[in-house]
N, C-alpha and C positions, 0 to 999 in steps of 0.2 A: 540343411533344412533347419537344424537347431539354431544356427547362427542367425538365419532369417527370422526365426521366431523371436529371438532375443532382440533383434533390431526393431521388430514390429512392436514388441512390448515396451521398449524404451521410447519409441515414437508415440505410442498411445499414452505413456506416462507424461510426456511433454504436453500433449493435448489436454490431459486431465488437469495438469498444473494451470494451464491457461484458462480452462473452464472454471477452476477454483477461483482464480482472480476475478474473472468476469462475473461469476455467480455471487461472489462476495459484494462487489460493487452494486449489483442489481438489488440486493436485499438490504444493504447497509443503511439506506436512508430511513427505513422504518424505525430503527432503533435511535437514530439521531434527530428525528423530527423536532422533539421539544428543545434540544440544544440549538438547532438551526433557527427555530422560531424566536427563541430568546435572544440570540446573537444579533439577528437582523431586525428585531422588534416587529415581527410580522405574526399573523395568525397561524395556527397549526394547519388550517386549510390551505393557506398560501404555501407554507413549507411543504405540504403534501404534493405540490406540483413536482417536486423532485422525484417522486415516485411515478406520478401520472405521465409526465413528459418522457421519462425514461422508457416506460412501457410503450408509449406511442412511437418513440424513436426506433425501438426494436421492431414493432409491428409493421411500420411503413418503410423503414430504412432497409430491413433485411432483404426483401425481394428485389428492391430497386438497385441497391449497391451490389448485391451478388450478381445481378444481371450485367451490370456495367463492368465488373471486374473478372468476368469469366475468361478473358484472354490472358490473364496474368498467371505466372507460375504459382502453384499452390503454396510452396514454401515462401516465396517472396511476399505473397498476399498475407500469409500468417505473420510475417515480420512487420509489415505495414500495419496490420490490425493491432498488434500489441504496442506499436509506437503511438498509434492514435489513442489507444486505451490509456497508456501512461500519460499522454498529453492531457486527456480529458480529466483524469483524476488529479493530476498536478494542478490544473487550472481550478478545479473544485477546491483544492486545499488552500489556494491563495485568493479565492473569490472575495471581492470587496463588497458585493451586493448580491441580492437574490437573483437578479437578472443574469449576472455572470455565472453564478452557480447553476442556474437552469440551463444555460448554454453549455456548460461543462458536462452536465448530466446527459444532455442530448448527444453530445460528441461521444461520450462513453457508450451510450446506447447504440450508436451506429456501428461501433466496433463489435459490440455484443452480437448484433443481428447477423453480420457477415460471418463472424467466427463460428457461431453455432450452426450456421447453415453448411459451410464448407467443411467444418470439422467432422460432421457426421459422414460425409462422403469420403473424406480422407481416411477416417477410421475404418470404414467399410472396405476401402481399397487396400489396406495394409494386411488383411487377413484373408484366408480362404472363404468362399461364399457361405459355407455352412457355419461360419463363426462371426459373421458380420454383425448380428444383433448383439453378441457379447462384446465385440469391439466398441460398438456405439455405447453400450452401457458402461464400459470402462471409461470412455471419454466423458460421459455424463456423470460419472462418479465424482469428478471434480466439482460439479455443480451441487450435487447432493451433500458432499462434505462441507461445501461453503454454507449450506443451510444449517448444518450441524454446528459449525464453529465460527463462520464468518460474521454473522450478525451479533451473537453474544460477545465475541471477542472485540469486534469493531465498536460495539456500543460501550463496552467497558473502557476501551482506549479513549473514546470520545468523552466519557464521563470523567476520566482521570486527567486527561491532557487537552481536552477541547476537541470539538468535532472535526476540526481541520486535521488533527493528528491521525484520525482514522483514514482519511483520504491519502495522507502521506504514506501510511503503512500499506494501503492498497496499491499505491504507485510502485513501492518497492517490490511487492508481490508480482506486479506486472513486469517489472524489470527482470526478476528471476525467471518468469515464464518466457520472456523474450530470449534470454540466454539459453534456456532449455530447448526452445524451438530452433535456435541457431545451431545447436550442437547435435540434437537427437533426431530432428525431423530429416528424413532423407531428401536429397535434392532431386532425385529421380522420380518424384511423384508425377502422376499424369497431369498434363496441363488442363486448365479449364477449357471447356468447349464453348466457342462463340455461339450464342443463342439467338437465332433469328427471331424477329418479332412474331412471325407466324407460330413458332414453337412456344413462345411465351404465352401467346393467346390461348393455346391449347390448355394451359394450366388453369385458366379461369373459365374455359368453356367446356372442358371435358367433364362429363357427369361423374365419372368414377373418381377423378381427382378431387372434385368439389366435395363429393361425399366423404372422402378420406379427410379432407381439411375440416369438415364439420364434425367428424368423429373425434379428431384431435381436440378441437375447441371444447366440445361438450364433455368428452370422457376425461380429459386432463383437467379442465376447468371446474368440473363439478365439486371436487374435493375442496377447492379454494373458497367455496361458499362458507364452509366450516372453518378451514385452516386459517383464513384471514382473521377470524374472530375466536380462534381457539384459546388464546390466553385469557380473555375475559370470561369465556365459557367455563374454563377450568376453575377460575376464581369465583365467579358468581353462581354458577349452576352446580358444579361438583364440590365446591367449598374448600379448595386448596388455598393455602397462603400464597402470596405473590412470590415469595422466595422459593417455594416449592414448585411453583408453576415454571420457573426458569429451568429447573432440573428436568421436569417432565418434557419441556420443549426440546431439551438436549437429547433425551431418550427418543423422542419422536423423530428427531433428525437422524439418529442411528438407525431407526426402523426404516426410514426412507432410503438410506444408503444400502441397507440389506435388500430391500425390495427391488431397487434398481438393478442390482447384480442378478437377482433371481429372475427378474423380468427379461433380461437379456438372454439368459440361458433357455427359458421356456419358449421364447419367441424366435429362436434361431431357425427352426424348421417350418413351423406353421404359424406365422405371426398373426394372421387374421383370426384363426381359431383361438389362439392364446388371448388375444385382446378381448374377444367375445366373453370368455369366462372370467377374465380379470374384471371387466366392467360389471358383470353380474355380481361378483363377490363385493366389489366396491360399493355398489348400490345397496346391497343387503347390509353391509357394515354401517353405512351412513344411517340407514333406517334403524338398525339396532341401537346405535348411539343415542337416538332420541329417548330410548327407554333406559339405557344404562348410565347416561351422563350424570344423573343426580346421585349415583352411588360410586364411591371412590374406587374400590377394587374393580368392579365390573366396568366402570367408565375407563379406567386406565388400560385394561385389557383391550377394550374396544378401540380406544385411541391408538394403541400400539399397532393393532391390526390395520387400522386406517392408514397409519404411517407406512406400513409395509406395502400397501396397495397404491399409495399416493403417486409414486414415481415409477411403479412397476411397469406401467404401460408405455413409458417414454421410448425405450429402445424399439419395441414393436411398432409403435406409431411411426417412428422415423424410417425404419427399414421398410415398412409397408408402403409408405409414400415413395421412397426411392424405387422400390420394385414396380410400382404403378407407373412412375415417370419413365423408367427404362422401357416400358411397353408402349405408352401412349405419347410421350414427349421426350425421347432419349437425349436430345440435344439440350434439354432444359432441366436436366436432373439436379444440378446444383441450385437452380432457381426454385425448383419444386421443393427442395429441402428448406430453402429460405422461406418460402411461403408457409411451409408447415411450422417453422419456428414462429412466424407471425401468428399462426393459428394457436400455438401454445400460449402466446402472450395475450391474444384476444380472449382465450379461455380464462386466463387469470383475471383479466379486466372484467369480464362478464361475471365470473364467480364472485369476485370481491364486491362488485357493485350490487349484485343480488343479495349478498350477505349483509351489506350495509342497509339496504332497503328493508329486508326481513327483520334485522335486529331492531331498527327504529319503529317498525309497524307492528310486528307480532312478538318479537322477543328472540333472544339468542338461541334457545333450544330449537326453534323452528328452522334454523339454518340447516339442520341435519336432513330433514325430509325434503327440503327444497333442493339441496345438493344431490340427494338420491334421485330425484326426478330428472335432474340434469344429466346424471350419469346413465339413468335408464334410457334416456333418449339416445345416448351413444350406443347402448346395447342394441336397440332397435335398428339403428343405422348400420352397425357392424353386421347384424344378422342379414340385413338387406344386401350388404356388400358380399357376404358369403354366398347368398343365393345367386347374385349376379355372376360371381366367379364360377360357380358350379354349372351354371347354364352355358358358359363359354360362348358369349355373344358372338354371332357369326360376323359381325361387322369389324371385329378386331383382326389384325393380321394373323394368318394361319400359323406363322412361325413363332408367334409370341408364346413365351413360356408361361403356362398357367401358374398362378400363385396358389400354393397348397393351403387348403383351408379345412 
């Protein structure tokens, strides 16, 4: 048993390394935009397409490609994913035009979408049922660590040696992840289940699953209304120097990593109930930030707590969708996870867009309460899901295991 636990931990470590590589490339463009714009003599808005098209690639590519690759061995698919990832970032490093760079970003995004969807189910399969949320949180820890270190380190490399060097570095991280997957991921993983069209249709027609995807987009995306513009908020509203802001963002990333681990533990047994209270706290903290942001000490404390809650809901959201899929569309479980990954990215897009609109029209400080409203909507939808679960709708199969809430 101890040996099995060790093997599972090493396999989860390989998944976390892969998530780190993918998370770094997801966020790296933000820090490199000025350098890319200057190199290609384009506007920042055009350079920003490297972020926008990446998000769209994940949103639309994840469910489609996951559905098409369900028949592949999970380990083989992981290897292919990392090869595509390395190819995409290598192409970005040698891109001679913005068009080629955008193509490379979309290619990398496709690997991101498929990996994040199947990695959650692989992580869940590696451990006992009562530890699945913790396993998913460990896999996602690679993504959170990427937020802590990937963007500032990649930006520094880009500033010192050119933005292409940042993508070269990411390619080498991807190569390391590929080797880790080859060595540490067991070959005897369950094979992907072929998903009939009628099962996939259930994912977009089943009310409970649609409700869960909406909860993911609103609950996860709400914080990004503020987070996207946290750096200027700290500088312009709280009054920190730009050099200090960088340190605060690093601390914020550490808080995210801690919150992700805590979220996995508290969501293991009752994910829906855990999510409900997480979202309530998240909405409250965003509202409090509106009052504390102008004050350095109070603002820092609030922002740290916001960081703790920012990714705390991720394991619970993933495991809840997997549990719903096991009940309502069991042959589309991997695709359901992929759709939820798309919902995460849709939430980021919605939150970032709202943050930009609010910043331009009302001001930075108002991103706080707008984000709180978005999360509050997730609270209401989660409460609705809890009520539906408790009512044990009779149209569901009698043998279906209820989700504890």
